[in-house]
C-alpha positions as CSV (number, residue, x, y, z in Angstrom):
1,M,68.0,54.8,100.6
2,Q,66.4,55.5,97.3
3,V,66.7,59.0,95.9
4,A,64.9,60.4,92.9
5,S,66.6,63.3,91.0
6,D,64.9,66.2,89.4
7,A,61.6,65.1,90.9
8,S,58.2,66.7,90.2
9,L,56.4,67.9,93.3
10,R,53.0,68.5,91.6
11,A,51.5,65.3,93.1
12,F,52.8,66.1,96.5
13,N,51.2,69.4,97.3
14,T,47.4,70.0,97.6
15,L,47.7,73.2,95.5
16,S,48.9,71.0,92.6
17,L,51.6,73.5,91.8
18,E,54.3,72.3,89.4
19,A,57.8,72.5,90.8
20,R,60.9,70.3,90.8
21,A,63.1,69.2,93.6
22,T,66.8,68.5,93.1
23,A,66.3,65.3,95.0
24,M,63.4,63.5,96.8
25,T,63.3,60.5,99.1
26,R,60.9,58.7,101.4
27,V,61.5,57.7,105.1
28,A,59.5,55.4,107.3
29,D,61.2,56.0,110.7
30,A,63.6,58.1,112.6
31,D,66.6,56.1,111.5
32,G,65.6,56.6,107.9
33,L,65.2,60.3,108.5
34,R,68.7,60.5,110.0
35,T,70.1,58.7,106.9
36,A,68.3,61.2,104.6
37,L,69.5,64.2,106.6
38,A,73.1,63.0,106.5
39,W,72.8,62.4,102.7
40,A,71.6,66.0,102.3
41,A,74.3,67.4,104.5
42,E,77.1,65.6,102.6
43,R,75.9,67.3,99.4
44,E,75.3,70.7,101.1
45,L,71.6,70.5,100.3
46,P,68.8,71.9,102.5
47,A,66.4,69.3,103.7
48,I,62.6,69.9,103.4
49,P,60.3,67.5,105.3
50,L,57.0,67.0,103.6
51,G,53.9,65.3,104.9
52,E,50.9,65.5,102.6
53,G,51.7,68.9,101.2
54,S,48.5,70.5,102.5
55,N,50.1,73.6,104.0
56,V,52.9,74.5,101.5
57,V,53.3,76.7,98.5
58,F,56.0,75.9,96.0
59,A,56.9,79.2,94.5
60,G,59.1,77.4,92.0
61,D,61.8,74.7,91.9
62,V,63.6,73.8,95.2
63,D,67.3,73.1,95.3
64,A,66.9,70.7,98.2
65,L,66.3,67.1,99.3
66,V,62.6,66.8,99.9
67,I,61.9,64.1,102.5
68,R,58.5,62.6,102.4
69,Q,57.5,61.4,105.9
70,E,55.7,58.1,105.6
71,S,56.1,56.7,109.2
72,R,53.1,54.9,110.7
73,G,52.1,53.7,114.1
74,I,50.0,54.5,117.2
75,D,51.2,53.2,120.5
76,L,49.3,53.3,123.9
77,L,51.9,54.7,126.3
78,D,49.7,55.0,129.4
79,E,46.1,54.3,130.3
80,Q,44.3,55.7,133.4
81,A,40.7,55.7,134.4
82,D,40.1,59.1,132.9
83,N,42.7,59.5,130.1
84,V,45.3,57.9,127.9
85,I,48.6,59.0,126.4
86,L,49.2,57.9,122.8
87,R,52.4,58.2,120.8
88,V,51.5,58.8,117.1
89,A,54.0,58.6,114.2
90,A,54.5,61.8,112.2
91,G,53.3,60.2,109.0
92,E,49.9,59.2,110.2
93,N,47.1,61.0,108.4
94,W,45.5,63.5,110.9
95,H,41.8,63.0,110.0
96,G,42.3,59.2,110.0
97,F,43.8,59.4,113.4
98,V,41.0,61.6,114.8
99,R,38.5,59.1,113.5
100,W,40.4,56.2,115.0
101,C,40.5,57.9,118.4
102,L,36.7,58.3,118.3
103,E,36.3,54.6,117.5
104,Q,38.5,53.7,120.5
105,G,36.6,56.0,122.9
106,Y,39.5,58.5,123.2
107,H,38.0,62.0,123.1
108,G,38.8,65.6,122.7
109,L,39.9,65.9,119.1
110,E,36.5,65.7,117.4
111,N,36.4,69.5,116.6
112,L,39.7,69.0,114.7
113,A,38.2,66.4,112.2
114,L,38.8,66.7,108.5
115,I,41.8,69.0,108.9
116,P,44.2,67.9,106.1
117,G,47.7,66.8,106.6
118,T,49.7,64.5,108.9
119,V,50.1,64.2,112.7
120,G,53.7,65.4,112.4
121,A,52.6,68.7,110.8
122,A,49.9,69.4,113.3
123,P,52.1,70.8,116.1
124,V,54.0,73.0,113.7
125,Q,50.8,75.0,113.0
126,N,49.1,74.2,116.3
127,V,46.1,73.2,114.2
128,G,42.8,74.5,115.5
129,A,39.1,74.6,114.5
130,Y,35.7,75.2,116.0
131,G,37.0,76.5,119.3
132,V,39.7,73.7,119.9
133,E,43.5,73.8,119.5
134,L,45.9,70.9,119.4
135,A,48.0,72.5,122.1
136,A,45.5,71.4,124.7
137,F,46.3,67.7,124.1
138,V,50.0,67.7,123.5
139,D,52.1,65.9,126.1
140,R,55.4,65.8,124.3
141,V,56.8,66.2,120.7
142,H,59.6,64.0,119.5
143,A,62.0,65.2,116.7
144,V,65.4,64.7,115.2
145,S,68.0,67.5,114.9
146,V,68.8,68.4,111.3
147,N,72.4,69.3,112.3
148,D,73.5,66.1,113.9
149,G,70.6,63.6,113.9
150,A,70.3,63.7,117.7
151,E,66.9,62.9,119.3
152,V,65.0,66.0,120.6
153,Q,62.1,65.9,123.0
154,L,60.0,68.9,123.9
155,S,57.2,69.3,126.5
156,A,54.0,71.1,125.6
157,E,55.4,74.2,127.3
158,E,58.6,74.0,125.4
159,C,56.6,73.9,122.1
160,E,55.6,77.5,122.8
161,F,52.2,77.1,121.3
162,A,50.1,80.1,120.3
163,Y,47.4,80.8,117.7
164,R,48.6,79.0,114.5
165,H,52.1,79.1,115.8
166,S,54.7,77.0,117.7
167,V,58.4,76.9,118.3
168,F,58.7,74.8,115.1
169,K,57.7,77.9,113.1
170,G,60.0,80.1,115.3
171,R,63.5,79.4,116.7
172,L,63.4,75.7,115.8
173,R,62.3,76.3,112.2
174,D,64.5,74.2,109.9
175,H,66.5,72.9,112.8
176,V,64.4,69.9,113.7
177,V,62.1,67.4,112.0
178,I,59.2,66.0,114.0
179,T,59.0,62.2,114.2
180,A,56.2,61.5,116.6
181,V,53.7,63.3,118.9
182,D,52.4,62.2,122.4
183,L,48.8,63.2,123.0
184,R,46.8,63.0,126.2
185,L,43.1,62.3,125.5
186,S,40.1,61.8,127.7
187,R,38.3,58.4,128.1
188,Q,35.2,60.4,129.1
189,P,33.0,62.2,126.5
190,V,34.3,65.7,126.0
191,T,32.4,68.2,123.9
192,E,33.1,71.8,123.0
193,T,30.2,73.4,121.2
194,F,30.4,77.2,121.8
195,Y,31.9,78.0,118.4
196,P,29.1,79.9,116.6
197,S,28.9,78.0,113.4
198,L,29.1,74.6,115.2
199,A,26.5,75.7,117.8
200,A,24.2,76.9,115.0
201,Y,24.5,73.6,113.1
202,L,23.7,71.5,116.2
203,Q,20.8,73.7,117.0
204,E,19.3,73.4,113.5
205,A,19.8,69.6,113.8
206,G,17.9,69.6,117.1
207,I,20.9,68.2,119.0
208,V,20.9,69.7,122.5
209,S,23.5,67.6,124.3
210,P,25.7,66.2,121.6
211,W,27.9,63.1,122.0
212,P,31.5,63.2,120.6
213,R,30.3,61.3,117.5
214,E,27.7,64.0,116.8
215,I,30.4,66.7,117.1
216,F,32.7,64.8,114.8
217,D,29.9,64.3,112.2
218,A,28.8,68.0,112.5
219,V,32.4,69.2,112.0
220,V,32.9,67.0,108.9
221,A,29.6,68.2,107.5
222,I,30.4,71.9,108.0
223,R,33.9,71.7,106.7
224,S,32.7,69.6,103.7
225,S,30.1,72.2,102.8
226,R,32.4,75.2,103.2
227,L,35.8,74.2,102.0
228,P,36.6,72.8,98.6
229,D,38.0,69.3,98.2
230,P,41.7,69.7,97.1
231,A,41.2,66.6,94.9
232,R,38.8,68.6,92.8
233,E,39.8,72.2,93.4
234,P,43.5,72.3,94.4
235,N,43.9,74.5,97.5
236,A,45.8,74.7,100.8
237,G,42.8,75.4,103.0
238,S,42.8,78.7,104.9
239,F,45.5,80.8,103.3
240,F,45.6,83.6,105.8
241,K,45.5,83.7,109.6
242,N,42.6,85.5,111.2
243,P,44.1,88.6,112.8
244,Q,43.8,89.2,116.6
245,L,43.6,92.7,118.0
246,D,43.0,94.2,121.4
247,A,39.4,94.9,122.3
248,S,39.6,98.6,121.7
249,A,41.1,98.4,118.2
250,A,38.5,95.7,117.3
251,S,35.7,97.9,118.5
252,D,37.0,100.9,116.5
253,L,37.0,98.7,113.3
254,Q,33.5,97.5,114.0
255,A,32.3,101.1,114.3
256,R,33.9,101.9,110.9
257,F,32.7,98.7,109.3
258,P,29.2,97.7,110.5
259,G,28.7,94.0,110.2
260,L,32.3,93.0,110.8
261,P,32.2,90.0,113.1
262,A,34.4,89.8,116.2
263,Y,35.2,86.9,118.4
264,P,36.5,87.6,122.0
265,Q,39.4,85.2,123.0
266,A,40.4,83.8,126.3
267,D,43.5,86.1,126.5
268,S,41.2,89.2,126.1
269,S,42.1,89.8,122.5
270,V,39.5,89.8,119.7
271,K,39.8,87.6,116.6
272,L,38.5,89.1,113.4
273,P,37.6,87.0,110.3
274,A,40.1,87.6,107.5
275,A,37.5,86.1,105.1
276,W,35.1,88.9,105.8
277,M,37.7,91.5,105.1
278,I,38.9,89.8,101.9
279,E,35.3,89.6,100.6
280,H,34.7,93.3,101.6
281,C,37.7,94.2,99.5
282,G,36.1,92.5,96.5
283,F,38.3,89.4,96.1
284,K,35.8,86.6,96.7
285,G,35.6,84.6,93.5
286,A,38.4,86.7,91.8
287,R,40.6,85.1,89.3
288,R,44.1,86.0,88.2
289,G,45.6,83.9,85.4
290,G,45.5,80.2,86.6
291,V,44.7,81.0,90.2
292,G,42.0,82.6,92.2
293,V,39.9,83.1,95.3
294,H,37.3,80.5,96.0
295,H,33.8,81.6,95.0
296,E,32.3,80.5,98.3
297,H,35.1,81.0,100.9
298,A,37.3,84.1,100.5
299,L,40.0,82.6,102.8
300,V,40.8,79.9,100.3
301,L,43.0,80.4,97.3
302,V,42.7,77.8,94.5
303,N,44.7,76.6,91.5
304,H,42.4,76.4,88.6
305,G,44.7,73.8,86.9
306,D,47.5,75.7,85.3
307,G,48.4,78.2,88.0
308,T,51.9,78.8,89.2
309,G,53.3,79.4,92.7
310,E,54.4,82.9,91.5
311,E,50.9,83.8,90.4
312,L,49.4,82.5,93.7
313,L,51.8,84.6,95.8
314,Q,51.2,87.7,93.7
315,L,47.4,87.3,94.3
316,A,48.1,86.8,98.0
317,S,50.2,90.0,98.0
318,D,47.4,92.0,96.2
319,I,44.9,90.7,98.8
320,E,47.2,91.6,101.7
321,K,47.8,95.1,100.3
322,A,44.0,95.8,99.8
323,V,43.2,94.6,103.4
324,R,46.0,96.7,104.9
325,E,44.9,99.8,103.0
326,T,41.3,99.3,103.9
327,F,41.4,98.0,107.4
328,G,44.9,98.9,108.6
329,I,45.6,95.3,109.3
330,G,48.5,93.2,107.8
331,L,47.4,89.7,107.0
332,V,49.8,86.8,107.4
333,I,49.7,83.8,105.2
334,E,49.5,80.3,106.8
335,P,51.3,78.0,104.3
336,R,55.1,77.6,104.3
337,V,56.6,78.9,101.1
338,Y,59.5,77.1,99.3
339,G,61.4,77.5,96.1
340,R,62.3,80.1,93.6
341,P,60.0,81.3,90.8
342,V,60.5,79.4,87.6
């Protein structure tokens, strides 16, 4: 096992925030992960698994072993007339995997195209977009226990999936590291087009009964036009969760704030767009030191090149305070925060 000391993390987070890790290593499989976890335990260092760094904020340096997950592989576990079950290594790039599934004729994930990050990170956040969530396709999640390296397997139910949440952000946070995900996908074309912006895009394109490829292409086009490329404008995607309220509370807010969109959910709650609230509070395009809010999408915080994690979190705090005072709603940030301010 090769370990780098006092390693820079700037190149390993999409916000391009400078921070240093006490130690960093790379692993390619579960055995390598166990070796790394044991190494950290012997030195009484916390272990931080890191995929592509697309959903993390480094507030400062981290006194930990950062473990970069670089496992690869897609295995066909079962094949039926209507569906397949795939086991996908945690280090696989998520968008690349979605594209691969489309090419193989395995359907259902098209709405989740172009979401940054790795397959192993996807269940943690229960990634979702354009009316589809990963939870609908998970058959089983495989992980390794941080404490003793034991293999852990969880069914979809045991993952406790919810909106942008899972057991891996709850009681198993920092206790397990995901190594692979089993997904059940359809061999028949599956399309979900009810999400407003997706439906509008397809209607404008004159596509009435879209095929999965057309859904995939539409989602890629929409996301590319709305969200900045981290390679050019460092960001972590949507920085805040969209709040969900009961129908009565949402209706009251819409009465107070005409024009506030609201999206009824299957569980009878109503989702409100955090971006609309942030923009209403005047933060769209705002800049504080080396960080700011994107000029086109108020839900995206960006690093203008020399920003720090401390600056970014202060801006996020100011936004949360303004939204809470204006709307009476507390926003919750999506990225995981690590490190101490430098």
